[in-house]
C-alpha positions as CSV (number, residue, x, y, z in Angstrom):
1,X,109.2,66.6,68.7
2,X,109.6,70.2,67.8
3,X,108.0,73.0,69.8
4,X,106.8,75.2,67.0
5,X,105.9,78.0,69.3
6,X,109.3,78.2,71.0
7,X,111.3,77.3,67.9
8,X,109.6,78.7,64.8
9,X,111.2,78.3,61.4
10,X,112.1,81.3,59.2
11,X,109.2,80.4,57.0
12,X,105.8,81.3,58.4
13,X,103.9,78.7,56.2
14,X,106.0,75.9,57.6
15,X,105.6,77.1,61.1
16,X,101.8,77.2,60.7
17,X,101.7,73.8,59.2
18,X,103.9,72.4,62.0
19,X,101.7,74.0,64.6
20,X,98.6,72.5,63.1
21,X,100.2,69.0,62.9
22,X,101.4,69.2,66.5
23,X,97.9,70.2,67.7
24,X,96.3,67.1,66.0
25,X,98.8,64.4,66.7
26,X,100.1,63.0,70.0
27,X,103.6,64.0,71.2
28,X,106.0,61.1,70.8
29,X,108.3,60.6,73.7
30,X,112.0,60.2,73.0
31,X,115.3,62.2,72.4
32,X,115.0,65.6,70.8
33,X,116.8,66.3,67.5
34,X,117.5,69.7,66.2
35,X,115.9,70.6,62.8
36,X,119.2,71.5,61.2
37,X,120.8,68.3,62.3
38,X,117.9,66.3,61.0
39,X,117.9,68.3,57.7
40,X,121.6,67.6,57.2
41,X,121.1,63.9,57.7
42,X,118.1,63.7,55.4
43,X,119.9,65.6,52.7
44,X,122.5,62.8,52.6
45,X,119.8,60.1,52.6
46,X,117.5,61.5,49.9
47,X,119.8,60.8,46.9
48,X,120.3,57.2,48.1
49,X,116.6,56.8,48.6
50,X,115.8,58.1,45.2
51,X,118.3,55.7,43.6
52,X,116.6,52.8,45.4
53,X,113.3,53.9,43.9
54,X,114.7,54.0,40.4
55,X,116.5,50.6,40.8
56,X,113.3,49.0,42.2
57,X,111.4,50.1,39.0
58,X,114.1,48.7,36.8
59,X,114.2,45.4,38.6
60,X,110.4,45.2,38.4
61,X,110.5,45.6,34.6
62,X,113.4,43.1,34.3
63,X,111.5,40.6,36.4
64,X,108.4,40.8,34.3
65,X,110.4,40.2,31.1
66,X,112.2,37.2,32.6
67,X,109.0,35.5,33.8
68,X,107.2,35.3,30.5
69,X,107.5,31.6,30.3
70,X,107.1,30.8,34.0
71,X,103.9,29.7,35.8
72,X,101.2,32.2,36.6
73,X,101.5,31.7,40.4
74,X,105.2,32.5,40.3
75,X,104.6,35.6,38.2
76,X,101.8,36.9,40.5
77,X,104.0,36.3,43.6
78,X,107.0,38.1,42.1
79,X,104.8,41.0,41.0
80,X,103.4,41.4,44.5
81,X,106.9,41.3,46.0
82,X,108.2,44.0,43.6
83,X,105.2,46.2,44.0
84,X,105.3,46.0,47.8
85,X,109.1,46.8,47.7
86,X,108.5,49.8,45.4
87,X,105.6,51.1,47.5
88,X,107.7,50.9,50.6
89,X,110.6,52.7,49.0
90,X,108.4,55.5,47.5
91,X,106.7,56.0,50.9
92,X,110.1,56.3,52.7
93,X,111.2,58.8,50.0
94,X,108.1,60.9,50.4
95,X,108.2,60.9,54.2
96,X,111.9,61.9,54.1
97,X,111.3,64.7,51.6
98,X,108.3,66.1,53.5
99,X,110.3,65.9,56.8
100,X,113.2,67.7,55.2
101,X,110.9,70.5,54.0
102,X,109.4,70.8,57.5
103,X,112.8,71.2,59.1
104,X,113.2,74.6,57.4
105,X,117.0,73.9,57.0
106,X,118.0,76.3,54.2
107,X,121.5,74.8,54.2
108,X,120.2,71.3,53.4
109,X,118.0,72.7,50.7
110,X,120.9,74.6,49.2
111,X,123.1,71.5,49.2
112,X,120.5,69.4,47.5
113,X,119.8,72.2,45.0
114,X,123.4,72.6,44.0
115,X,123.9,68.8,43.7
116,X,120.8,68.5,41.7
117,X,121.9,71.3,39.4
118,X,125.3,69.7,38.9
119,X,123.6,66.4,38.1
120,X,121.4,68.0,35.6
121,X,124.4,69.7,33.9
122,X,126.2,66.4,33.8
123,X,123.2,64.7,32.1
124,X,122.9,67.5,29.6
125,X,126.6,67.4,28.8
126,X,126.2,63.8,27.7
127,X,123.9,64.8,24.9
128,X,124.3,68.6,24.4
129,X,127.8,69.4,25.5
130,X,127.9,73.0,24.3
131,X,124.5,73.8,25.8
132,X,125.6,72.4,29.2
133,X,128.8,74.4,29.1
134,X,127.0,77.6,28.2
135,X,124.5,77.0,31.1
136,X,127.4,76.4,33.5
137,X,129.3,79.5,32.5
138,X,126.1,81.5,32.7
139,X,125.3,80.2,36.2
140,X,128.8,81.1,37.4
141,X,128.7,84.5,35.8
142,X,125.3,85.3,37.5
143,X,126.6,84.1,40.9
144,X,129.7,86.2,40.6
145,X,127.7,89.2,39.5
146,X,125.4,88.9,42.5
147,X,128.3,88.5,44.9
148,X,130.6,91.1,43.4
149,X,127.9,93.8,42.8
150,X,129.7,97.1,43.2
151,X,129.3,98.5,46.7
152,X,130.4,101.8,48.2
153,X,134.0,100.8,47.9
154,X,133.6,99.3,44.5
155,X,133.8,95.6,45.6
156,X,132.5,93.0,48.0
157,X,132.7,94.4,51.6
158,X,132.7,92.3,54.8
159,X,129.3,93.6,55.7
160,X,127.8,92.7,52.3
161,X,129.4,89.2,52.6
162,X,127.9,88.9,56.1
163,X,124.5,89.8,54.7
164,X,124.7,87.1,52.0
165,X,125.8,84.5,54.5
166,X,123.0,85.3,56.9
167,X,122.9,85.3,60.7
168,X,122.7,82.4,63.1
169,X,119.9,82.6,65.8
170,X,121.4,81.8,69.2
171,X,118.9,82.1,72.0
172,X,117.3,85.5,71.6
173,X,120.2,87.0,69.6
174,X,121.4,86.7,66.0
175,X,125.1,85.8,65.6
176,X,126.8,87.1,62.5
177,X,128.1,84.0,60.5
178,X,131.0,86.0,59.1
179,X,132.2,86.9,62.6
180,X,131.8,83.4,63.8
181,X,134.1,82.1,61.0
182,X,136.7,84.8,61.6
183,X,136.7,83.9,65.3
184,X,136.9,80.2,64.5
185,X,140.0,80.8,62.5
186,X,141.7,82.3,65.5
187,X,140.9,79.2,67.5
188,X,142.3,77.0,64.7
189,X,145.6,79.0,64.9
190,X,145.7,78.3,68.7
191,X,145.6,74.5,68.1
192,X,147.4,74.0,64.8
193,X,148.7,70.5,65.5
194,X,146.5,68.8,68.0
195,X,143.2,70.6,67.8
196,X,141.1,71.4,70.7
197,X,139.6,67.9,70.9
198,X,136.3,66.4,69.7
199,X,133.2,68.1,71.1
200,X,135.2,71.0,72.7
201,X,134.2,73.9,70.3
202,X,131.6,75.3,72.7
203,X,134.0,75.4,75.6
204,X,136.9,76.9,73.8
205,X,134.8,79.4,71.9
206,X,133.0,80.7,75.0
207,X,136.1,80.7,77.2
208,X,138.8,82.1,74.9
209,X,136.8,84.2,72.3
210,X,133.7,85.5,74.2
211,X,135.3,85.3,77.7
212,X,132.2,83.6,79.1
213,X,131.9,80.8,81.7
214,X,128.8,79.3,80.0
215,X,128.4,77.6,76.6
216,X,127.1,79.8,73.8
217,X,127.1,77.9,70.5
218,X,127.9,74.2,69.8
219,X,129.7,74.3,66.5
220,X,131.2,76.6,63.9
221,X,128.5,76.1,61.3
222,X,131.2,75.2,58.8
223,X,132.4,71.6,58.4
224,X,136.0,72.4,57.4
225,X,136.5,75.0,60.0
226,X,135.0,72.7,62.7
227,X,137.5,70.0,61.7
228,X,140.4,72.4,61.8
229,X,139.5,73.6,65.3
230,X,138.8,70.3,66.9
231,X,141.3,68.0,65.0
232,X,143.9,70.5,63.9
233,X,145.4,71.0,60.4
234,X,146.4,67.4,60.2
235,X,142.8,66.4,60.6
236,X,141.7,68.8,57.9
237,X,144.3,67.5,55.6
238,X,143.2,63.9,56.3
239,X,139.6,64.8,55.5
240,X,140.7,66.5,52.3
241,X,142.8,63.5,51.4
242,X,139.8,61.2,51.9
243,X,137.6,63.3,49.6
244,X,140.3,63.6,46.9
245,X,141.1,59.8,47.0
246,X,137.4,59.0,46.8
247,X,136.7,61.1,43.7
248,X,140.0,59.9,42.1
249,X,139.0,56.3,42.6
250,X,135.5,57.0,41.2
251,X,137.0,58.6,38.0
252,X,139.6,55.8,37.7
253,X,136.9,53.1,38.0
254,X,134.7,54.9,35.4
255,X,137.6,55.0,32.9
256,X,138.3,51.3,33.5
257,X,134.6,50.5,33.0
258,X,134.5,52.4,29.7
259,X,137.7,50.7,28.5
260,X,136.3,47.3,29.3
261,X,133.0,48.0,27.6
262,X,134.8,49.2,24.4
263,X,136.9,46.1,24.3
264,X,133.8,43.9,24.6
265,X,132.1,45.8,21.8
266,X,135.2,45.4,19.6
267,X,135.3,41.7,20.3
268,X,131.6,41.4,19.3
269,X,132.2,43.2,16.1
270,X,135.0,40.8,15.2
271,X,132.7,37.9,16.0
272,X,130.0,39.3,13.7
273,X,132.5,39.8,10.9
274,X,133.7,36.2,11.4
275,X,130.2,34.8,11.2
276,X,129.5,36.7,8.0
277,X,132.6,35.4,6.4
278,X,131.6,31.8,7.2
279,X,128.2,32.0,5.5
280,X,129.7,30.7,2.2
281,X,131.2,27.6,3.9
282,X,128.5,25.5,5.7
283,X,131.0,22.8,7.0
284,X,133.2,25.4,8.7
285,X,130.0,27.1,10.1
286,X,128.8,23.9,11.7
287,X,132.2,23.2,13.2
288,X,132.5,26.7,14.6
289,X,129.0,26.4,16.1
290,X,130.0,23.3,18.0
291,X,133.2,24.8,19.2
292,X,131.4,27.9,20.4
293,X,128.7,26.0,22.3
294,X,131.0,25.7,25.3
295,X,132.1,29.3,25.4
296,X,130.0,31.7,27.5
297,X,129.8,35.2,26.2
298,X,128.6,38.0,28.3
299,X,124.9,38.8,27.6
300,X,125.6,42.4,27.0
301,X,128.5,44.9,27.1
302,X,129.1,46.7,30.3
303,X,127.1,49.9,30.4
304,X,129.0,53.2,30.2
305,X,127.0,54.4,33.2
306,X,127.8,53.3,36.7
307,X,125.2,51.8,38.9
308,X,122.4,54.0,40.3
309,X,123.5,53.4,43.9
310,X,127.1,54.4,43.1
311,X,126.0,57.5,41.4
312,X,123.7,58.5,44.3
313,X,126.4,57.9,46.8
314,X,128.8,60.2,44.8
315,X,126.1,62.9,44.8
316,X,125.5,62.4,48.5
317,X,129.2,63.2,49.0
318,X,128.7,66.4,47.0
319,X,125.7,67.2,49.2
320,X,128.0,66.8,52.3
321,X,130.7,69.1,50.9
322,X,128.3,71.8,49.8
323,X,126.3,71.6,53.1
324,X,129.7,71.7,54.9
325,X,130.3,75.3,53.7
326,X,127.3,76.6,55.7
327,X,126.9,74.1,58.5
328,X,128.6,71.3,60.5
329,X,125.6,69.4,61.9
330,X,126.8,66.0,60.6
331,X,130.2,66.3,62.3
332,X,129.1,67.9,65.6
333,X,126.2,65.6,66.5
334,X,125.2,62.0,66.9
335,X,124.6,61.8,63.1
336,X,128.4,61.7,62.6
337,X,128.4,58.2,61.0
338,X,126.3,59.6,58.2
339,X,129.3,61.6,57.1
340,X,131.2,58.5,56.0
341,X,128.4,56.2,54.8
342,X,128.3,57.5,51.2
343,X,132.1,57.1,50.8
344,X,132.0,53.4,51.7
345,X,128.8,52.7,49.9
346,X,130.0,54.2,46.6
347,X,133.3,52.3,46.8
348,X,131.5,49.0,47.6
349,X,129.0,49.5,44.8
350,X,131.8,50.2,42.4
351,X,133.7,47.0,43.3
352,X,130.5,44.9,43.1
353,X,129.7,46.2,39.6
């Protein structure tokens, strides 16, 4: 769908590859979607897709172990089913990943990179807590050193901050992202309670900031600023409340899961101690076996780790928040439902597990 000549990316290699693909493939008719919009949506989808690939592998291994005593025809059919499902999921993941790369959306790449780095630190902290803490402090120190590198005035100036944020290409001009945010804040102060209305950023920005009678830019390139302008401060507080309640529920569910697992482990240890004490008395041992035959014990203690889908949905929310600092494509386009899918999916997965 993309016209690589009229809309080249900021990376020459991707533009050349896209031009070559467009020259050797037929153009598919249909609605056009902006590369940044597509990149923001795919950045949310990729963690979930990767979790499905991981769970398909685990279910395949579990299915093989449970079918040792079954017939060969059933084993073969189940293997084909698992293999076809895994191949389909891996293909979808590779297509999504390659498409995300071709979009050239640096904001989506940044969001996935930050979420992946935080996930890696969380995994390291489970085994090497001190090493993970040292890496986190070092990463924050390096980031602050790069941002606060002494300038002419001895600190971070507005021009230096604008250079770090980068510019936004609008038509044949480059719009300073820092100026756009500053002007967006003035619009948010004009509509503190009601907001300008959904989908009205282009109109109010052109009319009241640039004093133009034609549209100039569709959104503020910042999710939180976009919500504040179009839905007012109450809308921004509501979104913050949603994010806070979501993470609070995930942490509370995690604590409850760990407490339940520990209680089951303690119960099993008491059962083992009771069985050892009954070895010297065969009559009591036989009676206890008969009484325990009707009691169903759980096959294993609940794992301390939440399900892969729940974890992936939580990291997808992190991707949304990080990407929201540099873009607002999910909120200001037809991909708006993607903004709320990870919240509901994580909550539903947590309740099921």
